[in-house]
C-alpha positions, 0 to 999 in steps of 0.5 A: 858023206852027208848031203843036206844033213843026211847020210848017203845010206839014209838018203838011198832008203828015203828015195832021195839020194839023187836029188840031194846030191844034184842040189849039193853039187851045183856050186862046183858044177858051175865052176866046171861049166865055166872052165868048159866054155872057156875051153870052147870059147873060140868055137862058140864065139865064131859060130855065134858071131856068124849066126848073129851077123845074119839073124834078125831074131833070137828064139830061146826055147825048151819044154817045162823047166828048160823053157823057163831058162829063156824067161830069165835070158831073153833080156840079157840076149837082147841087150848083148846082141841088139837083136829082138829076143823071145822066149817061146816054149817048144810046146808052143812052137810045136802046136802053133808053128805058124804063129812063131816061125817065118820064112822071111825072118832069119832066126837063131834058135837057142834050145835048152834040154836036159835029156834032149829026148822029149818029142817036142825038143826035136820037133821044134828044131825040125819045124824051125829049119823047115819054116825059115830059109835061114835058121841057125841053132845053138843047142845047150844040153846035158845029154850029148847022145840025146835026139836033140843033140844028134838031130841033123839041123842045117846049121848048129852048134852043140854045147854039152854040159858035164855028165853029172849035170844030167840029173837022174832025179825026176825034178831038174835041179843042177841041169836047170842052173847049169844050162841057165849059166851056160846060156849066160856065159854064151851071151857074155862070150866076148867078156868071158875071161873077166868073169872068173870073179863072178863065178867065184862069187856065184859058187860061194853064194850057192855053197852058203845056201847049202851049208848054212841055210839048209837047216832053216829051210827045213824048218820052213818046209815043216810049216803047214802051208798048202799054197806057195807063191814065188815072186821075181822081176826081170831075170828073177821072173824065170827063177820064180817060175822054176821055183814054183814048178820045183815045189809043186813037182816035188810035193806031187801037187800037194802044195799048189804053187803060183809065180808072178812078177812083183808088179804083176801080182797086184793085178788080180793074182794076189787073191790067192793069198790065204792063211795057208800060203807061203810067199817067197820074195826073190829080191833084185839087187838093182836099186831101181827095181827094188823100189817096186818090190818094196812097195809090193811087200808093203801092200801085202799088209792089206787083205788076207794075210799069208801064213809065212813070208820069206825074203831072198836077197843078195844083201840086206834090204832095209825097211822090209819086215818079213818072217824070215830072210836069207842073204847071200852076202854081208858085203853089198851087191857083187853079182850082176842081177842075171847071175844072182838069178842062177843061185836064187833058185837053190833055196827053193830047190832045198825047200822043195826037197825037205817039203817032199820028205815032210809029206812022206814022198820020195824026192827022186820019184815024188809022183805016186801016180806016175802022172809026171815022169823024168822024160815026157812020154806019150806026145805024138808029133803030127805033120802039119798040112798047109 
């Protein structure tokens, strides 16, 4: 069997088998997660409704890639619940709990973690429990046996993703999209039964990227860029953030990356562009948002020119001229913007995989120096004195 154009034996030799399989399995994994949440719908809905009945605030948290899920979900949870929702990483919660946690504000903390064994994951839950007199927890994890899942929080619900979501490779791929999707489905728990067509479309888009666009992404990966910028708005901002990290991780920092919103990029960060920069635009399918995104693309004609510009869009966006475009659909918009944000990270995952190989690295373990590891090591959790 082949993954991303390579035989399994070849991938094992290149140190790339896990990354290739974990990217390729995502469309089927998404369907499986939907089925799992359907089975647990009553328990999830009951816990969520009880928690929301008393909560005045929702915190979405995680470390690294897991934290970026919150960037994409914060608007969705706030819109669905009517409760102020913030994305705050565990790394911020642990170092400055006094800035984020309050005894006077009943809080629902939704934690995302692949292994659940990063020291900050468990510490953030502990600190929230200690700080708040009324704190509930939903833990979304790929590892039901991790320290986070087993932590004896006062009031918690654990949703464990299918076993294959717990990536063996260093860089998170299926774990990221799987937890992101689980968060979306939990936010949409009241209308879960009606989402089957949405999941079919989402999976079809993922399959299209993997089956039909991988070769084109490989060609782009072989271009001589040393910088990359990913731009996304709203829920796609989190996707742009994760895309940035994926390429930087899988190239061991040999490609320096940046992310921003389309509007935010005008305010100074645009200075990073030079003749060795790849720009990837993650376009919204909301016509209102697209107006701003078109304007930014037009503005790129002024100033230093990038090496190559790539656009990722649900369906063809008129009046935008780029070096390369990828479209999920020929039939117009079909996905809610937040679900589009899930599959929109897959091209960056594949691009990063091929760029890693192009640089002579091993995608499963791209860090030659050992500076980054699958589970963060060496973090000491200290007691805070009042």
